[in-house]
N, C-alpha and C positions, 0 to 999 in steps of 0.2 A: 559441259554444264557451266552456266554463267554464275559468277559469284554474286552473293546478295550484297546490295549496296544499302547501308543503313542511313536513313535520313531522319532528321529531327521529327518531321511530321509523321513518321512511321512508328515512333516510339510511344507506347501507351503509358500515360502517367497514372500513378495510383490516385485513387480518390483521396480527397483532403482528410477524411476520417477513416482511412483504410485500417489502421491498427485497431481502432475502436470497433469497427464493423466486424472484423475477424474475431475479436474478443467476444462481442455480443452473440455472434453466430455459434460460439463455443459455449454459451450459457452464462457468461459473465454479465453482471449488472452494469448498466450504463447510466450515467447522469448527464443532464443537459443544463445549460445556463443561458438564459437570454441576457444579453449584455446590458439591457436597460434595468432589469430587476436585480441581476447579480446573484440570484439564489439558485443553488444546484438542486435539481429534483431528479428522482429516479424514474426512468422510462421503461415501459413494458415493450412498446413498439417505437423505436426511434425513427424519425423522418430523414435524418442525415442531410440537413440543409448545408450547402456549401457556401452560403453567403457569410458575411462577417457579423451577423446579428446573434448567432448561436455558437456555443462551444459545447463540445462533448468530451467526456472523460470516462475512464473505467472507474467505477465506484471504489473509493479508497476503503481498504479493509482495516479494521481496528488492529493495532499492534498487540502482540502478546504482552501481557503485563510482566514487568520486571520486579523482582523482590530482593531485599537483603535479608538474610537469615541469621539468627542469633543463636549461639550455643554457649552453654556454661561449661567451662573447662574443668578438669579434675582439680586444679588448684582453686583455693577458696575464693579469691577475688579476681577471677579471670573470665572474660567473656570474649568469644570469637565472633567476628562478623564476616560474612562471605556471601557470595552469590550462588553457592552450591545448595541444592535442595537438601532437606534433612538427611543427615548422615551421622550415624553413631560414632564413627571414627573421629569426628570433629568435636565431640562432646555431647552433652545432653541438650536436645533441641528445646529452645525457649519460645521462639516465635519468629514472626517475619514482619517486615514493613514493605508496603507496596510503593515503588518509586513512580513518580508521575512526571510527565513532561511539562515544561512551562509553555507559555504561549508561542514562543519562537521555535518550538520543536526540540529543545535541548533538555 
């Protein structure tokens, strides 16, 4: 039996949007952006253009909100702050503050 010789022309390259196509086929929402408009829109049936006028991406999912929780300690003038959900062992639950990201993602 003759060994297989691999040549560059025999290697199949993945489609430019391979990862997005696989995700879409799995039911994930896909967005596209025409580079002139710069606006991302959700697609039901993507066309998967390989030219440089369009970009595709997996639609970003909202991040789970983060909170700081406040507890009143057994001591008269003590408040505990933590990122642990209400827990009687930390003291009497007072409330929570939702943390938000600033424009640069921090």
